[in-house]
N, C-alpha and C positions, 0 to 999 in steps of 0.2 A: 860460706866456704865452699861453694860449688864452683866448678870450672866455668869461666866466661861471665858469670853473673851471680850475684848472691841471691839467697832465697827471697829476701824482701823485694828485690827488683823483679824476680820471677812472679811473685804475687801481684805486683803492679801490672805486669804484662797480661796475666791471666784475668785480672779484674776487668779489663776492657773488652774481653771477648763475650760474644753472645751466649755461648754454652759455658757453664761453670762446673768444672770438675770438683769432686770432693777432695779436700787437701788436708793432710795430716803433716804438720811440720815436726821434724825431728831435729833438734838443735842443741848445741852446747850452751847457747845463750840462755841464761837462767834469770835474767832481770824481768821484772814485771813489765817495764816499758817495752821490752822486746816482744813479749807474749801479746800484749795489748795491740801493738802495731801490726803484728802478723794477723791477729784475729780481725782487726779493722780493715785489713787489706784483702780479706776474703778467706783466710784459712778457717777450716771447720774445727780444728783441734790443734793442740800444741803439746808436744811431749819433750821434756828436757832430758838430755843424755847425762849420765848413764841411766838406763831405764830397765825394768824387768821385761823380759820377752813376753810374758803372759799379759802384761799391761798393754803392750803394743798390739798383740793379737786381739785383746778385748776392745781396744779403741778402733781398730780397723773393722771389726765386726759391727760395732756400734754405728760407724759411718755407713756401712753397707745396709743397715736396717733403716736408715733414714729414707723417707720416701722421695721419689723424684720430684715431687711438688715442692719439697723444701729447697731444691737447688735454684730454681728461678721462677719468679712469679709471672713472667711473661714469656710466651713462645711466639716466634715469628716464622712464618712459612710464606715467603714472598710477600704478597699484599695482605695476607691474613695475619692478624694478631690475636693471640689468646691471652686474656688476663685470667690466670688460673686462680688468683685470690678472689676475684669478683665473679668468676665463671662466666665470662662474657667473651664472645668471639666478635671481632670487628674486621671489616674490610674497609680500609680508609677510615673515615669518621663514622661509618654506619655500623651499628650493632646488628648482628644477625638474630632473628627471632628463632632460637633453637629450643627444643624440649631438653630436659635434663639428660635423657639418654643420647640424643643427638650431640649435645655438647660433650658428653663423656666419650663418645665414639671419636669425635673430632680431636679432642685432647689426647686420647690414647694414640691415635695415628700420628699426630703432630709430635708427640714426645718420642715416638719410635720411628721418626722420619728416616726413610731409606730402608727400613726393615719391613719385609712382607709379613703381614699378620693374617693367619688363617681365620676363617669364620669361627672355628671352635675356640681358638685362643681369644678372639674378641669377645665371644659369648662368656667365657670364663671370667674375663675382666669386668664385664658390664652387668652380669646377672649373678644373683646368689645361687648357691648350689641347691637351695630349696625350690628354685623357680620351676614352674610348670611349663614355661615357654621352651620351645626348641630352638636350636641354633639357626633355623631358617628365618627367625625374626630379625637377624642381622641383615639379611638381604633387603627387607622392608625398610629397616632403619637407614641402611646405606642409600636406598633409593630416595627417601625423603630428604636426607642430608644433602645428597648430590643436587637435588632440585633446588634447594635453598642456596647452595653455593653457586650454582649456575646463574640464578637470578641476581646474585651479588657480583657476578662477573668472574667467577672462578670455576668454570665448567669442567676443567681437567685436573683439579687439585688432587683428587683421589683416583688412583689408577687401579684397575683390576688386573691381577695376574692370574689368568685362567688356570685352574687346578691348584693354585697356591694360596691366593688370598688378596688382600688389599694393601696398598702402600701410598704414602705421601712422599713423592720424590723430592 
């Protein structure tokens, strides 16, 4: 009952896109077949009207707690493909030989594509608070990762923004 297209059609359109938003359907349709169809088309949750406001808030908070990795098992950045389930990075058909930290760094930057991440933010994401390492380890990690990306034909995938951090554009 949305203007111009119904919710199921919108779910079909969104299902074909590379980035998958989290979707909570609010609907007066209360049949099991409607709920199943919406969930099969990519909805993360389905709430039938009328509903308690507290339940809506709880469901939105639950969607917010789901990790980004739940959203899509594959990330593409041009020629680079990351299979987040298998934790493998590929350029074309060739898998990159990355250490676990290099892969984690690459996945973090790819998931936050277009956002500049400072060395401190990256360190917080990749290392435990108990770690004895300093955030300068990120520079070393970045250097080895860039060298491997360059050998695979992606020398400029990760950009340095002097004084700000790193970004995958």
